C-alpha positions in Angstrom: 19.6 -26.0 -4.3 21.6 -23.7 -3.5 20.3 -22.3 0.2 19.8 -18.3 0.6 23.2 -16.6 0.5 22.7 -14.8 4.4 21.6 -16.9 6.5 18.9 -19.4 7.0 20.9 -22.2 8.8 21.4 -24.1 5.3 17.8 -23.5 4.3 17.2 -23.1 0.7 14.0 -21.6 -0.3 11.8 -22.2 -4.1 9.1 -19.9 -5.0 5.7 -20.7 -7.0 4.5 -18.3 -9.2 1.4 -18.1 -11.6 1.2 -16.1 -15.3 -0.2 -12.7 -14.7 -3.9 -11.5 -16.7 -3.7 -7.8 -16.2 -0.8 -5.6 -16.4 -1.9 -4.7 -12.4 -1.1 -8.4 -11.8 1.8 -8.2 -13.7 3.1 -4.9 -12.0 2.7 -7.5 -8.3 3.7 -9.9 -10.1 7.5 -7.9 -11.3 7.3 -6.1 -7.8 7.1 -9.9 -6.1 9.7 -12.0 -8.2 11.7 -7.8 -7.5 11.5 -8.3 -4.0 12.5 -11.8 -3.6 14.8 -12.1 -5.5 17.9 -11.0 -2.6 16.7 -14.2 -1.2 18.4 -16.3 -3.7 16.3 -18.4 -4.6 17.1 -22.3 -5.5 14.2 -21.6 -7.9 11.6 -19.7 -8.9 8.3 -22.1 -10.9 5.5 -20.2 -13.0 2.8 -21.8 -13.7 0.6 -23.8 -17.0 -2.9 -23.8 -17.3 -4.8 -25.5 -19.9 -6.1 -21.9 -21.9 -3.8 -20.8 -25.2 -3.3 -17.2 -23.8 -2.1 -18.7 -20.2 0.2 -20.6 -22.2 1.7 -17.2 -23.5 2.0 -15.2 -20.8 3.7 -18.3 -19.2 6.1 -18.8 -21.4 5.9 -14.7 -21.1 6.6 -14.3 -17.7 9.7 -17.6 -17.9 11.5 -16.2 -20.6 11.4 -13.0 -19.1 13.1 -14.3 -15.7 15.9 -15.7 -18.0 16.2 -12.5 -19.5 16.2 -10.0 -16.4 17.7 -11.9 -13.2 19.6 -14.0 -11.9 17.2 -16.2 -10.7 16.4 -19.7 -12.2 14.0 -20.6 -13.7 11.6 -23.8 -13.9 8.8 -23.8 -16.3 5.6 -26.1 -15.5 4.8 -28.0 -18.3 1.4 -29.7 -18.3 -0.2 -32.7 -20.4 -3.7 -30.4 -20.7 -5.5 -29.9 -24.7 -2.0 -30.3 -26.1 -0.4 -33.4 -28.8 2.1 -34.3 -28.1 4.2 -32.3 -31.0 2.8 -28.5 -29.4 4.6 -30.0 -25.9 7.4 -30.8 -27.1 7.5 -27.5 -28.9 7.6 -25.1 -25.6 10.5 -28.1 -24.4 12.1 -28.1 -27.6 11.3 -23.5 -27.1 12.5 -23.4 -24.0 15.5 -25.6 -23.9 16.8 -22.8 -26.7 15.8 -20.2 -23.9 18.1 -21.7 -21.5 15.6 -22.6 -19.3 17.0 -25.9 -17.3 14.4 -26.6 -15.1 11.2 -27.7 -16.0 7.8 -29.0 -13.1 6.5 -32.2 -15.1 2.6 -32.2 -14.2 -0.4 -33.9 -15.3 -2.5 -31.3 -15.1 -6.5 -30.4 -13.6 -9.1 -31.4 -15.6 -10.3 -28.7 -19.0 -13.4 -27.9 -17.1 -11.8 -27.5 -13.3 -10.5 -29.7 -10.4 -13.5 -32.6 -9.6 -13.7 -33.6 -13.1 -13.2 -36.7 -15.2 -9.4 -36.6 -16.6 -9.4 -37.6 -19.9 -6.2 -37.2 -21.9 -6.0 -34.9 -25.2 -5.6 -37.1 -28.3 -2.3 -37.4 -29.3 -1.2 -36.3 -26.4 0.6 -37.3 -23.0 -1.4 -39.0 -20.9 0.3 -38.4 -18.5 3.1 -36.9 -15.8 4.9 -40.1 -16.3 4.7 -40.1 -19.9 5.4 -35.9 -20.2 9.1 -36.8 -17.7 10.2 -39.4 -20.1 9.5 -37.1 -23.2 11.1 -33.7 -21.2 14.1 -35.7 -21.2 14.3 -36.7 -24.9 14.0 -33.7 -25.5 17.0 -32.4 -23.1 19.7 -32.8 -20.5 16.8 -30.7 -18.1 15.9 -31.0 -14.1 12.1 -31.8 -14.0 10.2 -32.0 -10.4 6.6 -34.2 -10.0 4.3 -32.8 -8.3 3.7 -36.0 -4.9 0.7 -36.2 -3.3 1.6 -36.6 1.2 -2.2 -37.3 1.8 -3.9 -38.8 -0.9 -5.0 -37.9 -4.6 -8.6 -37.5 -4.4 -8.9 -39.6 -7.8 -5.5 -42.4 -6.3 -7.4 -45.5 -4.6 -5.0 -45.7 -1.4 -1.1 -43.9 -0.4 0.3 -47.3 -2.4 -0.9 -46.1 -5.6 0.3 -42.7 -5.5 3.1 -43.9 -4.8 3.5 -46.3 -7.1 3.0 -43.5 -9.9 5.7 -40.8 -8.3 8.3 -44.1 -9.0 7.0 -44.0 -12.5 7.6 -40.8 -12.2 11.4 -41.7 -11.1 11.5 -44.2 -13.9 11.2 -41.8 -16.9 13.4 -39.0 -15.2 11.9 -36.4 -12.7 15.2 -35.7 -10.3 12.4 -33.8 -7.6 9.4 -34.1 -6.2 7.4 -31.2 -4.5 4.7 -31.8 -2.3 1.2 -31.3 -2.1 0.0 -28.5 0.3 -0.5 -29.5 4.3 -0.5 -28.9 7.9 1.1 -30.6 10.2 4.6 -32.2 10.4 4.1 -35.5 10.3 2.1 -35.6 7.1 5.3 -34.9 5.5 7.4 -36.8 7.5 5.0 -40.2 7.2 4.8 -40.0 3.3 8.8 -38.9 3.6 9.4 -42.3 5.6 7.1 -44.7 2.9 8.0 -43.1 -0.2 12.1 -43.9 1.6 10.9 -48.2 2.4 9.6 -47.8 -1.5 13.0 -47.4 -2.8 12.1 -43.3 -3.3 15.2 -41.8 -2.9 14.7 -38.8 -5.4 14.8 -34.9 -2.8 11.4 -34.6 -1.6 10.8 -30.7 -1.4 7.2 -29.9 0.9 5.0 -27.6 -0.5 3.7 -24.7 2.0 0.5 -22.6 0.6 0.8 -19.1 1.5 -3.2 -18.2 1.6 -3.9 -16.0 3.9 -8.0 -16.4 2.9 -9.3 -19.2 4.9 -12.0 -19.2 3.0 -10.4 -19.8 0.2 -8.2 -21.9 1.3 -10.4 -24.0 2.9 -12.4 -24.3 -0.6 -8.3 -25.5 -2.2 -8.4 -27.6 0.7 -11.4 -29.9 -0.1 -10.8 -30.0 -3.8 -7.8 -31.4 -2.8 -8.0 -33.9 -0.1 -5.7 -31.4 2.3 -6.8 -32.4 6.5 -7.2 -29.2 7.3 -6.3 -28.7 11.2 -8.7 -28.1 14.1 -5.6 -25.7 15.8 -6.0 -23.4 12.2 -9.6 -23.8 12.1 -9.2 -21.7 15.7 -6.1 -19.3 14.6 -8.7 -17.6 11.8 -11.8 -17.8 14.3 -12.8 -14.8 13.3 -11.1 -12.9 11.2 -12.8 -13.2 8.3 -13.0 -9.2 7.9 -9.5 -8.7 9.5 -7.5 -9.6 6.8 -3.5 -7.9 8.1 -4.1 -10.2 11.4 -4.7 -13.4 8.5 -1.1 -12.4 7.1 0.6 -12.3 11.2 -1.7 -16.0 11.4 -1.0 -17.4 7.7 3.3 -16.0 8.0 3.3 -18.4 11.7 1.8 -20.7 11.0 4.4 -21.6 7.8 6.9 -20.1 9.7 6.4 -22.6 12.7 5.7 -25.3 10.1 9.2 -25.0 8.2 10.1 -24.9 11.5 8.9 -28.4 13.0 10.0 -30.0 9.9 13.1 -28.2 9.7 13.9 -30.1 13.3 13.0 -34.0 11.6 15.9 -32.8 9.1 13.9 -31.3 5.7 16.4 -28.7 5.1 14.2 -27.1 1.6 11.1 -25.1 0.7 8.9 -24.2 -1.7 6.6 -21.4 -0.8 3.5 -21.3 -3.4 3.0 -18.1 -3.1 0.0 -16.7 -4.8 2.4 -13.5 -6.3 2.4 -11.8 -3.4 6.1 -10.9 -1.7 5.1 -10.1 1.4 3.9 -13.1 3.4 6.9 -15.2 1.2 9.2 -12.8 3.0 7.6 -12.9 7.0 8.0 -16.5 6.5 11.1 -16.4 5.6 12.0 -14.0 7.6 11.1 -16.2 10.4 13.1 -19.5 9.3 16.5 -16.3 9.6 16.4 -16.1 5.8 17.1 -12.6 4.3 18.2 -11.0 2.2 22.3 -11.1 0.4 21.7 -9.9 -2.7 20.7 -6.2 -3.9 17.1 -6.6 -5.6 16.8 -6.1 -9.3 15.1 -3.1 -11.0 12.4 -3.7 -13.3 11.9 -2.4 -16.8 7.7 -1.6 -16.7 
C-alpha cells in the first residue's frame, strides 16, 4: 500500500463506498470521490448487493473509477444469489477492465442480516471458495473480511480464525475487519491471529456513521460492542446532526491514533458515501491532500 502523499506519519488510508441508487446519490458519491482522491488512498472499495440492479451499479461505478480517476478500485464480490459461472464472468470482466483488487465476501442472506444463510444452487458456498475461484482466474489482490469480535453465526473466536485461515489458504492477501470501537478489541484479535499463524495484513475497518440510532442497529446485527463512553458522547444529540458529525470524527480519529501508537499504519474507512467525515478524520490524523482534485463529468 502507498501512504497518503502529503503527510500522515506513514499512515495509509482506504475508503469504502456503496453504489448509488438515484441520480442525486450518484452526484453525492462522485463528489465524495473527487474530494477524497487528493488524499491518495491505497484503494477505494465499492460494495456489492444481492440484487441484479445493485450489481450493475457496482460494475458501472468500478469501471468509472478505473476510467476517470487515478485511484485503484477494489470491487466487492459476494456468493449470494449467483452461480459460479455468473460470478466467474464478473471476475473476468473486472480483470479485462483493469481491476486488480477484489474484496471477496460470502455476503449476507438476501432476506437480510440475521436470517439463515443458504448457498445459491450451483454457486460458491463461502468466501474461501470464492477466493479460490478468483485466484484461478487472475492474479488479483484479494481482500477478505474478518471479525475482531465473534461473528454472530460463529461458534467461537477460534472458529472465526479457522475460517480466516481457510480464506488465506485459498488466496487471500489482506483481511479487513468489521468495525469496532476499542483499540484493544483489534489488538487482541491481531495477536490471536498472529499466534494462529496468520501473517497477512489485517486492516482495521473504521465506521463513520454519525446517526447513532442507525449505528446501534447495525452494531447489534454484527455483534459489535458499543462502549458506554460512546453512548455518553452521543447522548442528547438526536436532533443535533452537526455535533454528531464532530463527535464521530473525533472518536474515529482517536481510535486510529491509539492504534497507530500500537504499530497500526493502515486504516479502512466505511464512508457511507460522504466525504466530510472521512476528510475530517484524516485531517485530525495528519493525512492531508497532496494532489489536485479531479473534475468529473456530470
